[in-house]
C-alpha positions as CSV (number, residue, x, y, z in Angstrom):
1,X,155.4,91.8,54.1
2,X,158.0,89.6,52.4
3,X,161.5,89.0,53.8
4,X,162.9,90.9,50.9
5,X,160.7,93.9,51.6
6,X,161.5,93.7,55.3
7,X,165.3,93.7,54.6
8,X,164.9,96.8,52.4
9,X,162.9,98.6,55.1
10,X,165.5,97.7,57.8
11,X,168.2,99.4,55.8
12,X,166.6,102.7,56.5
13,X,165.6,102.1,60.1
14,X,167.7,102.8,63.2
15,X,167.3,101.1,66.6
16,X,168.3,104.4,68.3
17,X,166.4,107.2,66.4
18,X,162.7,108.0,66.0
19,X,161.0,111.0,64.4
20,X,157.9,112.4,66.1
21,X,155.6,115.4,65.8
22,X,155.8,117.6,68.9
23,X,153.3,120.0,70.4
24,X,154.2,122.7,67.9
25,X,153.4,120.3,65.0
26,X,157.1,120.1,64.1
27,X,158.9,116.9,63.2
28,X,161.7,116.3,65.7
29,X,164.4,113.7,65.8
30,X,164.8,111.8,69.2
31,X,167.6,109.5,70.1
32,X,167.5,106.8,72.7
33,X,167.2,106.6,75.6
34,X,163.6,107.9,75.2
35,X,161.5,108.8,78.2
36,X,158.0,107.3,77.9
37,X,154.9,107.7,80.0
38,X,152.8,104.6,80.4
39,X,149.2,105.3,79.4
40,X,147.7,101.9,80.1
41,X,148.8,99.1,82.5
42,X,150.9,96.6,80.5
43,X,153.1,93.9,81.8
44,X,155.0,95.1,84.9
45,X,154.3,98.8,84.0
46,X,151.5,100.8,85.5
47,X,149.6,103.8,84.2
48,X,151.4,107.2,84.6
49,X,154.8,105.5,85.3
50,X,157.8,107.0,83.5
51,X,160.1,104.5,81.9
52,X,163.2,104.6,79.6
53,X,163.5,102.9,76.2
54,X,167.0,102.2,75.1
55,X,166.2,100.5,71.8
56,X,163.6,100.6,69.1
57,X,162.6,97.5,67.1
58,X,160.4,96.9,64.1
59,X,157.9,94.1,63.6
60,X,157.4,92.0,60.5
61,X,154.4,94.1,59.9
62,X,156.6,97.2,59.8
63,X,155.4,98.6,63.1
64,X,157.8,100.2,65.6
65,X,157.9,98.7,69.1
66,X,159.7,99.8,72.2
67,X,162.2,97.4,73.8
68,X,161.9,97.7,77.5
69,X,163.3,95.3,80.2
70,X,164.0,92.6,77.6
71,X,160.5,92.7,76.2
72,X,158.9,94.4,73.2
73,X,155.8,96.7,73.7
74,X,153.6,98.3,71.1
75,X,153.8,102.1,71.0
76,X,150.1,102.7,71.7
77,X,150.7,101.9,75.4
78,X,153.0,104.9,75.8
79,X,153.4,108.6,75.3
80,X,156.8,109.8,74.2
81,X,158.0,112.6,76.4
82,X,159.8,115.2,74.3
83,X,160.8,117.6,77.1
């Protein structure tokens, strides 16, 4: 992705909002802080631990990552808790 494309993408992204599909197959808007359940050991986090994400970031490959404890983690290590 070029810098120009990334700049355009970032104009429509928010570090505090994510849209997800819930259990009823409905799209819902969630705001930070998000509650996450760790599904695989990663860094200092252990499986089944509940953590809070206060900020979302986007990579240069246009992927969302969770910013936790000063580090960025890919979303596939976590389940977003909607309730």
